[in-house]
N, C-alpha and C positions, 0 to 999 in steps of 0.2 A: 554290771560288774559281777565277777565271780564271788568276791567277798567285799561287801560295801562298808563293813565296819571293822576292818583289821586295825589293830592298835600298834603302829610302828612295826610292821613285819620285817624285821631286819634280816631274817634268815628264811630261806625257802628250800624245800627238797621235794622232788617228784616222788610219788608212790606208785607201786606197780598196778594199782587199780585205775589209773588215769587221773587220780586226784593229786593232792600235795599236802605237805605239812608246812606250817609257818611258825616262826618263833617271835614272840613279842620282846623287843629289846629291853623295855623298861619294867616289865612284869615278870619275865622269865617263863611265861606260859608257852606251851607248845600246843598248837591247834591243828587238828586233822580236818581237811577239806575234801569232801566227796566230789566226784566229777560234776554233780548237779549243784554244787555250792553249799550243801548242808555241812555244818561245822560241829565239832565236838572237841572238848579239851582232852588232849592225850596225856598230859602230865605237865610238870613245872619244875624249875630249878630256882634256887635262891641266888639272886644276883646282886652285885654291887653296881650302882649306876651313877656314881659320882664322876665328875669330869664330863667330857664331851662324847666319849666313844666307848664307855663301858656298858655291860649288860649282857643279854643273850646275843651271841654273835654268829653262830653257825649251826647248821643242821645237816646230817647225812643219814641215809637209809641203807641198811643191808638186810635183805629179806624182810623179816618182821621186826627187826631191831632198829631203834632210833638212837642216833648219837648226837650229842649236843655239846657245843663249846660256849663258854661264857666266862665272865669275870665274877668269881665267887665273892662272898662278903668280905673275905680277907684281902681282896684286891688282886689275887693271883688269877692268871688264865688257867682254865681247867677244862678238860674234855672228859665226858663220861657217857656211859650208856644210860639212856633215860630210864629212871627207876632201877638202875643197876650199878655195876661196878665203875669205879674211876679208871679211865684209860690213861690219862697223863695229867700230872700236876706241873703246870708250866710256870713261866716266870712271873714276877710281879708286873702288873699292868701299869700303863701310863694314862694320862688324861686323853691322849690321842695316839694314833699310830700303833694300835694293838693288833691289827689284823683280826684273826679269829675265825674266819670262815673255814669250813671243812668240806671235803668230798672224798669219795672212795676212788682210788686208782685202779686201773685194770688188773694189777697184781694182788688186789685185796687189801693193800695198806690204806690207812686213813691219813690223808694229806691235810695239813693245816698250814695256812700262811700266817706268819708272825711279822708284824711291822717292826720298825727299828726302835719302837718304845721310847721315842724322843732321844735316843742315844745313837746317832748315825755311825759314830766311830766303832761301836760294838758290832756292827754288821760284818765287819771284816774279820772279826775274831771267830775262828771255827768252833770255839768252846761255848759260845753263846747262841741262844735261839734268835737273837735280834736280826731282823731283815732277811729272814730265810723262809724258803719253802721246805717243810719238814714232813717226813713220812713216819707215821706211828703204827705200831702193832695195835689193832683195834681191841685186842684182848688183854692189853696192859703188859707189864705192871705199871702202876702210877709213876714209879721212878725210872721208867725206861729212858734210854738215851735215843732220841729220834735220829733217823738217817737224814742228812742234809741233801736235798735234791739240787738246790742252788741258793746262792747268797747274793747280797748286794741290792736287795730290794728296799724301797722306802716304806710302803704300806701295801703289801700285795693282798688287797681285800677281796678282789673279784677274780675268780678263776674257774676253769672247767676243763675236762679232758675231751679231746676230739676222738673220732672213731678210730684213728690210727695210733692212739696212745699219746699224742702230743698234749702237753699241759699248757694251755693258754692262760695268761695272767694279765689283768689290767691293774697297773701299779699306780697308786696315789703318790703324790709328791707334796712334801711340805715346802712352804716358802716359795722360792722361785725355781725349784727343780722341775724337770720335765715329767709329765705324766705320760705313761707309755703302755703300749700293748706289746707283749713279749711272750717268748716261750720259756717255760720254767723248768724243763727237764732235759735240756740238750746242752750239757756242759755245766761248769760250775757257776756261770754268771748268766744273767738274763740275755736272751737273744732277741733284740728289739725288732719288732715288725712295723711299728708305727709310733710316732709321737702324737699324743692326743691333744685336744684343745687345752690351752693353759687354764688351770683351775676348774676343769670340768668335773673333777672328783668322781672317777669311775666307781660305781657302787655295786655293779652286778655284771656278770658275763655268763653267757650260755652259748652252747654249740648247737646249731640247727641240724636237722637230719641230712641236709645237703652239704654239711661241712662248713657252712658260713658261720661267722661269729656275730653275736649281738652284744652290745655294750650299753648298759644303763648308766647315766651320769647324774649325780646328785644335784649339782648346781645348774647344769645345762637342762636337766629334766627331760632328756631325750632318750629314746631307745633306737640305736643306730646299728645297721648291719655293716660288717666288714667282710671283704673277700680276700683270702690269703693266697697269693701266687708267688712262688720263688722267694719266700720269706719277706714279702712285702704285703702289708694289710692295707687295702684301699677301702675307704668308707663310701657308702651310698650317699648321694647328695641329699636325699629326702629321708628323714627319720621314719621309722615304723610307727613311733608314738611320740607325743610331746608332753606326756604326763608320767614318765618313769623316773623315779628318784632313788628308790631303795634297793631294788634287785630284780632279777629275771631268772626264770628256770624253764627248761624244756620239759614239757609234760610227756607222759608215756606215749601219747598218740601223736607227738610231734608238734603240737601247738605250743605257743609261748605264753607263759603267765608272768606278769610283771606287776610291780607294786610301787605306790607312793606311800606317804606317811600313814594313810588311813584306808587305802583301797587296794585290792588285788583284782586285776583285770586280765582278760585273755585277748591276745591279738586276734582280731576277726579273720 
């Protein structure tokens, strides 16, 4: 294992040196991992962890700056530069369906997926952040009004950009709704590529160097490859791994790092 003692690494982001950063959901710590597996704490944020899905939720890297999204002690969703300025003060969080992952878009904006916050009807309201993929200015101000890339999501927790600028999103569904793999920046609504296994709970998505997608699933505990052709995503029959539950990231050298609740591994 690359990191044998990670403590619920809910967020991961690749670093230019071939290593990665991970964030511990329940402690708010951000840990830097060298390519050889050596670790050091890079910083921490104060998090609220009540309910099922609060805590440190997302990490993104721009040059030598680290951005983190989390539910702060007041319960609001917040994005800030680690050790620096607040980027965005978001909505009050919910026990579930907060979203909270972040990544940089090709245009330099910081994209966050916000779940429906257990209020699905609010997703259709253009004035709310509920159920939307949002683009933020990474330089703030905290009260900025995000640009909506798409709406109508349940809990778009796992997403990544492809080499052509396509935003691929794996959307969680509450209750009996469909969990789906979709495009999040082609029109105002999700462009569905595939329906995922019911209650698989997609928890991570990465784009490989060859353009293929990999999806990590919390309940299935699989890391599975999908190939997209003509807006249809077809899964490989055999998963890459059967111990992925928390997330996956493509490292700078093209390898995949993936995590369960306590360990970060690299696909051999």
